[in-house]
N, C-alpha and C positions, 0 to 999 in steps of 0.2 A: 553728734559732734565729737570728734576725736581731738583731744588736747595732748600735745607731746611734752614730755619733761624738758625744760629749757637747758638742762645740763648744769655744769658747774659742780660745786661741792655740796650742794644741798642734798639731803636724804630723800630718795624717791618716795618711800612709803609715807613720810611725813607730808611731803608735797601733795601726793595723791589724796591723802585724807583731808587735807585743807581744801583742795579743789572740790571733792565730792561733797564736803560739808556746805559749800556755797550753793549747791544745786537744789535749792528748795523747789518743790513742785515738779521735779523731773519724774519720769516713769521708772528709770533704772540707771544705775551707775555701775561701771565695770572697770577694774584695774587690770592692766595688761601683765603678761608674764615678762618680767625684765630679767632675761637670762641669756647671757652670751650674745649672739648676734641679733636677738629680738629686742626691739625698742621699748623703752618705758613710756607708757601713755595712759590716759584715762578716757573712757567713753561715757558720755552722758546723753541719755535719750529723753527727748521731750515729746509731748503729744502733738505739738505744732510749732510753727515759726514764731508765734506771738510769745509763747513761753520761753523759747530759745533766745529770742531777742532780749527779753526782759532779763534773762540770766547774763547774757553777754554785756548788757548795759551796766550791770552792777558787779562786773568781774574784777574789781580792784579791792576786795576786802582783805587780801592777804598782806597788804602793805608793801612798801618798797617797789611801787610800780605794778603790783598785782601779778597775775600769771598771764595776762594779755596786755600788749601784744608780744611780750618777751617769749612766750611759749608758742611754738607753731601750732596751728589747728587746721583741721579740714572738716568739711560738712559732708555727711552722707545722708541723703534723704530718700525715702521710699518712692517719692513721686518725681525724682529727678535722676538723670544719669550721674555716675560718679565723676569727680573731677578728672581732667586729663591725666593719664598716666597712673591712675589708681584702679586697683581691682580689689573688691571685697568678696571673700569666699566664705560660705557657711558650711560647717562640717557637723555631721551627726556621728557621734563616737560609739564604738563598741564598749559595753560596760567593762571597766577594769583595764582598758587599753590607753588611758590618757597619758601614761608615761611614754609608751612607744610612740604615740602621736606627737608628743612634745619633742622627742628626739628627732623625728622625721621633719618637724617644722624648723628645728635648728639647722638641720642639714640642707633643707630647701633655702633658708635665708642665706646660709654660707655660700651655696652654689650661685644664688642670684646676685650676691655682692660682687661676683667676678664679671658681671655683665655691665656694659656701658649704660649710664643713666640711672643706675640703681640708687635709691634714696633710703630705703628701709623697709622693715617688716614689723608689723604689730600683731600680737596674738592675744586674744581674750579666750580663756579656757575655763570651761565648767566640766562637771562630771560627764555629761552626755552631749554637750554641744560646744562648738568653738567657732570663733569668727577670726579670720586672718585678713589683714589689710596690707596689701603689697603696693609700694609706691616707687614709680619710676619717673624720670624727668618728663617724658612725653609718652603718648600712646604708641609711638613708633618703638621706643625702647621697651615698653611693656610687652608689646606683641612679639618682639624678638626673643624675649625671655619665655613667654607663654608657649611659643611654638618650638622651642628649642629641644633637642634631644637630651640635653643634660637635665632639663626639668622633667622630661618624661621618665628618665631613669630614676630620678629621685622620688617620683610619685609612687613607685612600686611599693616602697616601704610604707608610705603614708596610707595607701588604700586599705591595707590590711587592718588598720585600726578604725575604719569607718563602717557604718551600717549600710551606707549607700554612697554612690558617687557624689562628691562634693558639688554644691550648687553655687554658681556665681550669684552674688546679690544683684538684683535688678533695679533699674530706675525707669520710671515712666514719665515722659514729659507731659506738660499740660494739655497738649493736643494729641494725646493717645499714642505716642511712639515709645515703645519699650526698648531700652538699650541693655545688652548683656555682653559681657566678655566671656567667651566660651572657647576652650581649645585654642587660645591664642588669637581668636578672631573677634572683632567688634561686630556684633550682630544687632540689627534693628528690625522693628516691625515693618513688614512689607507696606509700601506706600498705599496700595489699594485698600488695605484694612484701615489705615489711619484716615484716608479720605472718606470711606464709608461712615466711619464714626463721626467725623466732623460734620458731614452732611446731615446725619441723624439729629445732631444738636443744633446746627446752624439754621435749618429750615424753620422749626417752630420758634426759635429765638427771633428771627427776622419777622416772622408773621405776627408775633405778639407785640413786638416793638412798633411795627407799622400800625397795628390796631389801637394800641393804648398810648404809646408815647407820641406818635405822629400828630394826633389831634391836639395834644397839649402844646407841642411846639408850634403848630399852626396858630393856635389861639394866642400864643405869646408873640406872634408876628415874625417868627423866624423864616428867613428865605428858604426855598426848597433845597438849595445847595448846602446851606448851613444845617438844616434839619436832617438831611441825609448823613452829613458828616458826624453830627452828634449821636445819631442812632448807631453809626458804625463804631464810634468810640465806646459806647455803652455795651454793644454786642460783643466786641472783641474783649473788653475787660471782663464781662460776665463769663465768657467762655474760657478765658485764660485761667481765672482764679477760682471759679465756682462750678460752672456747668460741665466743662470737659473732664475735670478730675472726678466729679460725681458720676458722670456717665461712663467713665473708663473702668470704674470699680467692677461692675458685673462682667466686663469683658477682659479682665486682666489676663486670664490664661490665654484667651484667644489672641490677644495682642502680643503675647510673649513670643519672640522669634525662635525660641527653642521648644517650649512646652506646647505652643499653639501652631507648630509648623506643619503637622500632619494634615493630609487632605481632608480627613473626616472632621477634625476640629475646625479647620478653616471653612469648610462647607457649612457645618452646623452653625457657626457664628454668623456667617454671611446670611444664612436663611433667617435667623432671628432678626437681624437688622432689616432685611427686606420686609419682614412682617411688620416691624415697627414703622418703616416707611409707609406701608399701606395704611397703618392705623392713623398716622398723623395726617396723611392726605385725606382719608375719610373724615377725620375730625374737622379739619379746616374747610373741606369741601361741602360739608353738610350742616355745620352749625353756623348759621347766619350771623349770630352775635359776634363771632370771631373773625368775620370777613371784613378787613379794613376798607375794601373798595366799595362795600355796600352797607356798612353799619349805620350810616346816617340817613339811608333811604327810608321812607315811610312804610 
């Protein structure tokens, strides 16, 4: 969660200290570089949405209305694409080059401010790592800047202070689609990969619900049309919040539209999923106890 300083005459360092002091139970807090064109903000990282929601629910301990909703805030999650118009970029710095990197970021922010729809740049800087968050009004405005020649010229100085090409932060939706902003383009996991992963999870989910939930609903007197609808509600909810995020983890690189774009990576991941298909078909085809159409037979 990024919380932006609401402005006014208040001192940023005092405000940032007050905000981070409220974030009990968080994994990490970071204060941005508030220098020139770079925006003052605080980043608070939590292990999950439950902890984040608990923090937001009690976000009024500073008095005078608290820091929310007076202070703008955006949510960046590892399992979701960034909000529209937002690009989060991670940088690995060359030792001793943080000063040069900071100057390059100032120049980039100044250049971006001349483009339509620009809303701000936030930079979190450590000795060896940095995170920059760029905000435009829409994805269209963001893409115009990311693909511009002016940005390409400004990046020449930035790259000399990095150990490797900077990496856009990624987001993966619940159903296995990874979204990245790269080179001015919004890239997504190919549909065939997402479909393969969904089928891998959907088939055993439906089979198990038919085997164990179906008989319970029958005993309760649910009509077939209602029983099927309830099963679908449960299967979709389970896949959305638990099963698909869990299954996507081992295939994160394969789903990435940049890192997993090569034919070798794509073929290897598809082969693994085909083997898992075969395993689930063998399981449900040979274990009679799991066969919902035959489990009640003598």
